[in-house]
MMTF fields as JSON, N, C-alpha, C and O atoms, coordinates in Angstrom:
{
  "mmtfVersion": "1.0.0",
  "mmtfProducer": "UNKNOWN",
  "numBonds": 439,
  "numAtoms": 440,
  "numGroups": 110,
  "numChains": 1,
  "numModels": 1,
  "chainsPerModel": [1],
  "groupsPerChain": [110],
  "chainIdList": ["A"],
  "bondAtomList": [4, 2, 8, 6, 12, 10, 16, 14, 20, 18, 24, 22, 28, 26, 32, 30, 36, 34, 40, 38, 44, 42, 48, 46, 52, 50, 56, 54, 60, 58, 64, 62, 68, 66, 72, 70, 76, 74, 80, 78, 84, 82, 88, 86, 92, 90, 96, 94, 100, 98, 104, 102, 108, 106, 112, 110, 116, 114, 120, 118, 124, 122, 128, 126, 132, 130, 136, 134, 140, 138, 144, 142, 148, 146, 152, 150, 156, 154, 160, 158, 164, 162, 168, 166, 172, 170, 176, 174, 180, 178, 184, 182, 188, 186, 192, 190, 196, 194, 200, 198, 204, 202, 208, 206, 212, 210, 216, 214, 220, 218, 224, 222, 228, 226, 232, 230, 236, 234, 240, 238, 244, 242, 248, 246, 252, 250, 256, 254, 260, 258, 264, 262, 268, 266, 272, 270, 276, 274, 280, 278, 284, 282, 288, 286, 292, 290, 296, 294, 300, 298, 304, 302, 308, 306, 312, 310, 316, 314, 320, 318, 324, 322, 328, 326, 332, 330, 336, 334, 340, 338, 344, 342, 348, 346, 352, 350, 356, 354, 360, 358, 364, 362, 368, 366, 372, 370, 376, 374, 380, 378, 384, 382, 388, 386, 392, 390, 396, 394, 400, 398, 404, 402, 408, 406, 412, 410, 416, 414, 420, 418, 424, 422, 428, 426, 432, 430, 436, 434],
  "bondOrderList": [1, 1, 1, 1, 1, 1, 1, 1, 1, 1, 1, 1, 1, 1, 1, 1, 1, 1, 1, 1, 1, 1, 1, 1, 1, 1, 1, 1, 1, 1, 1, 1, 1, 1, 1, 1, 1, 1, 1, 1, 1, 1, 1, 1, 1, 1, 1, 1, 1, 1, 1, 1, 1, 1, 1, 1, 1, 1, 1, 1, 1, 1, 1, 1, 1, 1, 1, 1, 1, 1, 1, 1, 1, 1, 1, 1, 1, 1, 1, 1, 1, 1, 1, 1, 1, 1, 1, 1, 1, 1, 1, 1, 1, 1, 1, 1, 1, 1, 1, 1, 1, 1, 1, 1, 1, 1, 1, 1, 1],
  "groupList": [{"groupName": "UNK", "atomNameList": ["N", "CA", "C", "O"], "elementList": ["N", "C", "C", "O"], "formalChargeList": [0, 0, 0, 0], "bondAtomList": [1, 0, 2, 1, 3, 2], "bondOrderList": [1, 1, 2], "singleLetterCode": "X", "chemCompType": "L-PEPTIDE LINKING"}],
  "groupTypeList": [0, 0, 0, 0, 0, 0, 0, 0, 0, 0, 0, 0, 0, 0, 0, 0, 0, 0, 0, 0, 0, 0, 0, 0, 0, 0, 0, 0, 0, 0, 0, 0, 0, 0, 0, 0, 0, 0, 0, 0, 0, 0, 0, 0, 0, 0, 0, 0, 0, 0, 0, 0, 0, 0, 0, 0, 0, 0, 0, 0, 0, 0, 0, 0, 0, 0, 0, 0, 0, 0, 0, 0, 0, 0, 0, 0, 0, 0, 0, 0, 0, 0, 0, 0, 0, 0, 0, 0, 0, 0, 0, 0, 0, 0, 0, 0, 0, 0, 0, 0, 0, 0, 0, 0, 0, 0, 0, 0, 0, 0],
  "groupIdList": [1, 2, 3, 4, 5, 6, 7, 8, 9, 10, 11, 12, 13, 14, 15, 16, 17, 18, 19, 20, 21, 22, 23, 24, 25, 26, 27, 28, 29, 30, 31, 32, 33, 34, 35, 36, 37, 38, 39, 40, 41, 42, 43, 44, 45, 46, 47, 48, 49, 50, 51, 52, 53, 54, 55, 56, 57, 58, 59, 60, 61, 62, 63, 64, 65, 66, 67, 68, 69, 70, 71, 72, 73, 74, 75, 76, 77, 78, 79, 80, 81, 82, 83, 84, 85, 86, 87, 88, 89, 90, 91, 92, 93, 94, 95, 96, 97, 98, 99, 100, 101, 102, 103, 104, 105, 106, 107, 108, 109, 110],
  "secStructList": [7, 7, 7, 6, 6, 2, 2, 2, 2, 6, 6, 1, 7, 6, 6, 2, 2, 2, 2, 7, 7, 7, 7, 7, 3, 3, 3, 3, 3, 3, 7, 7, 1, 1, 7, 7, 1, 4, 4, 4, 1, 1, 7, 3, 3, 3, 3, 3, 3, 7, 7, 7, 3, 3, 3, 3, 3, 3, 3, 1, 1, 1, 1, 3, 3, 3, 3, 3, 3, 3, 7, 3, 3, 3, 3, 3, 6, 6, 6, 7, 7, 7, 7, 5, 7, 7, 7, 7, 7, 5, 7, 6, 6, 7, 1, 5, 5, 2, 2, 2, 2, 2, 2, 2, 2, 2, 2, 2, 2, 7],
  "xCoordList": [-23.405, -21.911, -21.723, -22.669, -19.868, -19.561, -19.611, -19.681, -19.589, -19.94, -18.79, -17.881, -18.234, -17.38, -16.44, -15.251, -16.9, -16.782, -15.849, -14.678, -17.373, -16.417, -14.665, -13.582, -15.289, -14.437, -12.9, -11.954, -12.782, -11.839, -11.263, -10.266, -11.713, -11.741, -10.788, -9.79, -10.952, -10.432, -8.677, -7.718, -8.679, -7.039, -6.753, -5.525, -7.333, -6.873, -7.363, -8.279, -6.108, -6.793, -8.013, -8.08, -9.261, -10.265, -9.923, -10.853, -9.335, -9.08, -9.165, -9.717, -8.741, -8.43, -9.757, -10.303, -10.393, -11.491, -12.63, -13.337, -13.026, -13.738, -13.031, -13.89, -12.359, -12.383, -11.371, -10.771, -11.253, -10.549, -11.025, -11.302, -11.101, -11.683, -10.204, -9.05, -10.647, -9.477, -9.742, -10.796, -8.347, -8.605, -7.462, -7.306, -6.793, -5.81, -5.251, -4.882, -5.233, -4.941, -3.772, -4.07, -2.232, -1.735, -0.693, 0.056, -0.878, 0.004, 1.219, 1.255, 2.293, 3.893, 3.808, 3.27, 4.339, 5.146, 6.537, 6.797, 7.038, 8.383, 8.574, 8.897, 8.454, 8.651, 9.931, 11.115, 9.307, 10.013, 11.083, 10.822, 12.236, 13.563, 13.712, 14.856, 12.381, 12.516, 12.514, 11.913, 13.741, 13.91, 12.489, 11.91, 12.28, 10.578, 11.113, 12.01, 9.791, 9.879, 10.323, 11.444, 9.704, 9.917, 11.908, 12.709, 12.016, 13.9, 14.641, 15.543, 14.114, 14.494, 15.918, 16.671, 15.807, 17.13, 18.577, 19.662, 18.159, 19.038, 19.897, 19.473, 21.11, 21.876, 21.61, 22.528, 20.203, 19.7, 20.328, 20.424, 20.793, 21.12, 20.153, 19.708, 19.944, 18.79, 19.644, 20.526, 18.83, 19.842, 19.233, 19.47, 18.276, 17.834, 16.274, 15.774, 15.597, 14.352, 14.663, 15.587, 12.992, 12.887, 11.908, 11.27, 11.821, 10.991, 9.776, 9.112, 9.394, 8.414, 7.107, 7.199, 5.519, 4.74, 3.621, 3.612, 2.885, 1.84, 0.215, -0.302, -0.429, -1.924, -2.818, -2.756, -3.801, -5.403, -6.463, -6.731, -6.909, -6.822, -8.286, -8.502, -9.311, -10.072, -10.699, -10.074, -11.659, -11.708, -12.219, -12.877, -11.926, -11.681, -12.318, -11.723, -13.626, -14.102, -14.171, -14.006, -14.479, -15.11, -13.938, -13.97, -12.219, -11.356, -10.599, -10.165, -10.283, -9.21, -8.233, -7.562, -7.858, -6.592, -5.677, -6.086, -3.969, -2.883, -2.187, -1.983, -1.935, -0.739, 0.517, 0.725, 1.225, 3.266, 3.578, 3.561, 3.908, 4.854, 5.875, 6.221, 7.109, 8.608, 8.849, 8.55, 9.499, 9.534, 11.041, 12.069, 11.024, 12.757, 13.184, 12.409, 14.654, 15.402, 16.318, 16.677, 16.804, 17.444, 18.749, 18.899, 19.507, 20.847, 21.383, 21.644, 21.59, 22.048, 23.658, 24.318, 24.023, 25.005, 26.453, 27.631, 25.806, 26.535, 26.438, 27.393, 25.49, 25.266, 25.45, 26.133, 24.778, 24.802, 23.533, 23.375, 22.665, 21.09, 20.359, 20.195, 19.925, 19.116, 17.503, 16.983, 16.794, 15.443, 14.452, 14.854, 13.177, 12.63, 10.948, 10.74, 9.925, 8.831, 8.132, 8.06, 7.479, 6.407, 5.257, 4.515, 4.702, 3.87, 2.778, 3.214, 1.405, 0.109, -0.409, -1.603, 0.791, -0.119, -1.027, -2.165, -0.716, -1.514, -2.57, -2.017, -4.19, -4.901, -4.003, -3.319, -4.007, -3.243, -4.251, -5.446, -3.59, -4.042, -4.859, -5.711, -4.523, -4.898, -3.844, -2.803, -4.35, -3.44, -3.968, -3.945, -5.077, -5.664, -5.327, -4.863, -5.505, -5.615, -6.538, -7.446, -5.535, -7.094, -8.196, -9.269, -7.986, -9.66, -10.347, -11.555, -9.763, -10.584, -11.368, -12.595, -10.238, -10.349, -11.682, -12.651, -11.947, -12.702, -14.077, -15.165, -14.075, -15.137, -16.062, -17.273, -14.46, -15.653, -16.465, -17.342, -15.726, -16.181, -17.677, -18.696, -17.468, -18.801, -20.24, -21.316, -19.822, -20.783, -21.014, -22.221, -20.448, -20.897, -22.126, -23.024, -21.553, -23.058, -24.228, -25.177, -24.295, -25.996, -27.086, -28.242],
  "yCoordList": [11.517, 10.79, 12.109, 12.755, 12.608, 12.906, 12.288, 11.062, 13.01, 12.697, 12.208, 12.411, 11.6, 11.548, 12.987, 12.788, 14.391, 15.263, 16.079, 16.427, 16.135, 16.532, 15.956, 16.453, 14.55, 13.672, 13.671, 13.048, 14.273, 14.336, 16.012, 16.137, 16.932, 18.406, 18.312, 19.02, 17.132, 17.091, 16.965, 17.65, 15.918, 15.182, 16.05, 16.108, 16.884, 17.364, 19.561, 20.25, 19.753, 21.108, 21.18, 20.782, 22.132, 22.422, 23.391, 24.145, 23.402, 24.437, 22.992, 23.123, 21.746, 20.661, 19.873, 19.543, 19.504, 18.956, 19.562, 18.832, 21.127, 21.979, 22.099, 22.452, 21.975, 22.38, 20.983, 21.207, 19.839, 18.75, 17.262, 16.986, 16.668, 15.413, 14.042, 14.028, 13.236, 12.491, 11.301, 10.691, 11.12, 10.018, 8.734, 7.898, 8.853, 8.013, 8.308, 9.398, 7.159, 7.282, 6.681, 5.65, 6.649, 6.201, 6.434, 7.39, 5.506, 6.094, 5.047, 3.902, 5.918, 5.376, 5.073, 5.807, 4.084, 3.809, 2.505, 1.378, 3.264, 2.361, 2.46, 3.532, 1.789, 0.984, 1.601, 1.474, 2.365, 3.083, 2.189, 1.021, 2.709, 2.185, 1.734, 1.363, 1.619, 1.897, -0.4, -0.949, -1.236, -2.705, -3.069, -2.499, -4.133, -4.475, -5.834, -6.486, -5.4, -5.428, -7.33, -7.702, -7.976, -9.55, -9.644, -10.259, -8.51, -8.852, -7.706, -7.026, -7.608, -6.581, -7.247, -6.669, -8.556, -8.961, -9.066, -9.458, -8.529, -8.537, -7.48, -6.528, -7.454, -6.386, -5.77, -5.896, -5.165, -5.27, -3.732, -2.68, -4.203, -2.67, -2.885, -3.935, -1.38, -1.703, -1.534, -0.853, -2.55, -2.688, -2.513, -3.118, -1.468, -1.305, -2.035, -2.448, -2.139, -2.586, -3.461, -3.499, -4.466, -5.297, -5.019, -3.966, -5.697, -4.914, -4.836, -5.619, -3.195, -2.654, -3.787, -4.623, -3.591, -4.407, -3.543, -2.354, -3.863, -2.871, -2.988, -3.241, -2.901, -3.494, -2.659, -1.441, -3.517, -2.629, -2.81, -3.754, -0.919, -1.191, -0.332, -0.043, -0.05, 0.607, 1.714, 2.773, 1.587, 2.383, 4.191, 4.169, 5.051, 6.654, 7.497, 8.031, 7.49, 8.513, 7.391, 7.523, 6.076, 4.893, 4.298, 3.377, 5.375, 4.502, 3.625, 4.209, 2.511, 1.965, 2.594, 3.002, 2.874, 3.412, 2.017, 0.912, 2.353, 1.872, 2.033, 3.114, 0.964, 1.012, 0.317, -0.845, 1.448, 0.878, 0.594, 1.386, -0.252, -0.892, -1.056, -2.028, -0.031, -1.005, -1.19, -0.27, -2.576, -3.224, -2.982, -3.173, -2.585, -3.049, -4.22, -4.939, -4.651, -5.225, -4.923, -3.801, -6.534, -6.008, -7.089, -7.744, -6.937, -7.336, -7.768, -6.88, -9.272, -9.049, -9.072, -9.742, -8.166, -7.636, -8.993, -9.038, -9.787, -11.03, -12.195, -12.948, -12.295, -14.106, -13.472, -14.051, -12.159, -11.744, -12.194, -12.071, -12.763, -13.43, -12.393, -11.552, -12.173, -11.366, -11.729, -12.77, -10.689, -10.571, -9.539, -8.413, -9.877, -8.895, -9.091, -10.252, -8.28, -8.523, -9.492, -9.646, -10.326, -10.994, -10.384, -10.722, -8.912, -8.537, -9.084, -9.846, -9.245, -9.941, -8.939, -8.705, -8.253, -7.027, -7.513, -7.044, -8.374, -8.285, -9.885, -10.714, -9.873, -11.336, -12.387, -12.15, -13.507, -14.682, -14.937, -15.188, -14.836, -15.141, -13.721, -13.675, -12.908, -11.608, -9.858, -9.716, -9.026, -7.701, -7.065, -5.989, -7.496, -6.558, -6.465, -7.51, -5.482, -5.467, -7.173, -7.904, -7.045, -8.526, -7.894, -8.489, -6.345, -5.656, -5.455, -5.513, -5.051, -4.968, -6.217, -6.315, -7.404, -8.725, -8.831, -8.841, -8.963, -9.708, -8.67, -9.245, -6.957, -6.306, -6.655, -6.692, -6.988, -7.535, -8.943, -9.242, -9.987, -10.971, -10.791, -11.403, -9.52, -9.635, -9.071, -9.604, -8.235, -7.722, -8.593, -8.833, -9.197, -10.599, -11.543, -12.209, -11.146, -12.707, -11.806, -12.379, -10.365, -9.799, -9.512, -9.122],
  "zCoordList": [6.898, 6.117, 5.347, 4.896, 5.179, 3.602, 2.893, 2.98, 1.858, 0.269, -0.403, 0.402, -1.567, -2.173, -2.41, -2.66, -2.346, -3.146, -1.666, -1.513, -0.584, 0.565, 0.93, 1.237, 0.647, 1.113, 0.243, 0.725, -0.805, -1.206, -1.424, -2.137, -0.984, -0.035, 0.782, 0.649, 2.107, 2.883, 2.145, 2.498, 1.095, 0.955, -0.047, -0.109, -1.011, -2.335, -2.19, -1.741, -2.863, -2.819, -3.989, -5.152, -2.779, -3.077, -4.667, -4.955, -5.149, -6.623, -7.485, -8.577, -7.187, -8.211, -8.25, -9.303, -6.593, -6.987, -7.602, -8.297, -7.431, -8.172, -9.998, -10.806, -10.282, -11.515, -12.178, -13.229, -11.641, -12.746, -12.488, -11.321, -13.063, -13.444, -12.677, -13.107, -11.721, -11.364, -12.451, -12.628, -13.211, -13.72, -13.73, -14.62, -12.562, -11.658, -10.408, -9.97, -9.87, -8.221, -8.109, -7.506, -8.367, -7.907, -6.408, -6.208, -5.689, -4.311, -4.38, -4.831, -3.718, -3.652, -1.907, -1.078, -1.716, -0.649, -0.231, -0.652, 0.614, 0.629, 2.169, 2.682, 2.606, 4.191, 4.911, 4.598, 6.054, 6.732, 7.367, 7.655, 7.577, 7.637, 8.993, 9.255, 10.487, 11.447, 10.911, 9.988, 12.342, 12.234, 13.126, 14.051, 12.467, 12.395, 14.436, 14.971, 14.584, 15.942, 15.621, 15.966, 15.208, 14.802, 14.9, 15.604, 13.596, 14.315, 15.015, 14.527, 16.231, 17.353, 18.449, 19.232, 18.066, 19.042, 18.285, 18.715, 16.884, 15.218, 15.42, 16.076, 14.953, 14.925, 12.858, 12.047, 12.47, 11.039, 10.591, 11.223, 8.883, 8.55, 7.294, 6.83, 6.836, 5.66, 4.284, 3.762, 4.078, 2.155, 0.928, -0.118, 1.181, -0.008, -0.032, 1.015, -1.301, -1.004, -2.237, -3.05, -1.959, -3.008, -4.331, -4.348, -5.131, -6.135, -5.698, -5.018, -6.425, -6.23, -6.576, -7.475, -5.412, -5.794, -6.553, -6.237, -7.293, -7.578, -7.437, -8.525, -6.688, -6.028, -6.384, -6.555, -6.502, -6.647, -5.025, -4.281, -5.076, -3.738, -4.502, -5.679, -2.938, -2.931, -4.19, -4.251, -5.008, -6.052, -5.138, -4.098, -5.553, -5.327, -6.495, -7.431, -6.228, -7.6, -8.592, -9.805, -7.847, -9.173, -9.869, -10.685, -9.153, -10.519, -9.749, -8.757, -9.803, -9.21, -9.089, -10.036, -7.289, -6.633, -6.776, -6.42, -7.542, -7.715, -6.181, -5.628, -5.737, -4.252, -5.006, -5.354, -5.105, -4.949, -4.18, -3.238, -4.06, -2.423, -2.515, -3.185, -1.774, -1.987, -0.563, 0.199, 0.018, 0.751, 1.404, 0.755, 2.624, 2.464, 2.916, 3.548, 2.633, 2.752, 3.84, 4.196, 4.54, 5.841, 5.32, 4.289, 6.441, 6.453, 7.854, 8.666, 8.236, 9.54, 9.285, 8.491, 10.179, 10.189, 10.836, 10.48, 11.715, 12.034, 11.014, 10.823, 10.492, 9.902, 8.495, 7.65, 8.214, 6.766, 5.862, 4.648, 6.863, 6.145, 5.719, 6.603, 4.826, 4.139, 4.43, 4.027, 5.203, 5.978, 5.465, 5.173, 5.342, 5.169, 5.799, 6.151, 5.958, 6.568, 5.994, 4.775, 6.992, 6.115, 6.237, 7.159, 4.937, 4.806, 4.383, 3.52, 4.405, 3.891, 2.953, 2.762, 2.267, 1.472, 0.288, 0.301, -0.732, -2.152, -1.217, -0.494, -1.579, -1.621, -2.213, -3.208, -1.621, -2.788, -3.971, -3.814, -5.184, -6.455, -6.921, -7.809, -6.337, -6.858, -6.823, -6.182, -7.48, -7.133, -6.968, -7.566, -5.677, -5.288, -3.437, -2.982, -2.57, -0.873, -0.452, -0.848, 0.565, 0.896, 1.484, 1.584, 2.022, 2.421, 1.587, 1.82, -0.078, -1.079, -1.451, -1.478, -1.809, -2.207, -1.617, -2.376, 0.427, 0.733, 0.727, 0.75, 0.694, 0.031, -1.114, -1.333, -1.996, -3.729, -3.83, -4.641, -2.402, -2.145, -1.529, -1.85, -0.309, -0.037, -1.206, -1.475, -1.5, -2.799, -3.533, -3.557, -4.156, -4.875, -4.469, -4.984, -3.104, -2.848, -3.279, -3.813, -3.106, -3.032, -4.501, -4.345]
}
């Protein structure tokens, strides 16, 4: 199994891993402009993004990773209806991903 150090060498330049501490890890995502499968039969066009959400995710080197997620907003050209994918990114009642919430729930039982 790879150590945290070895894994980071795959993700980051080795020079950074060897000579610097990670203080904060923020990753920014923008939803791709491919039409969602659930709306495939409709004539849609992308009309920008919904407000960004920030989600806590699995720690990286002991630091919480912040995921900045911008979801796309779609307009149906024939009806004018505004649509979006139904992402379940954030665990209900938290500011963390569903996977991280399940992980924390499991380890709190031990």
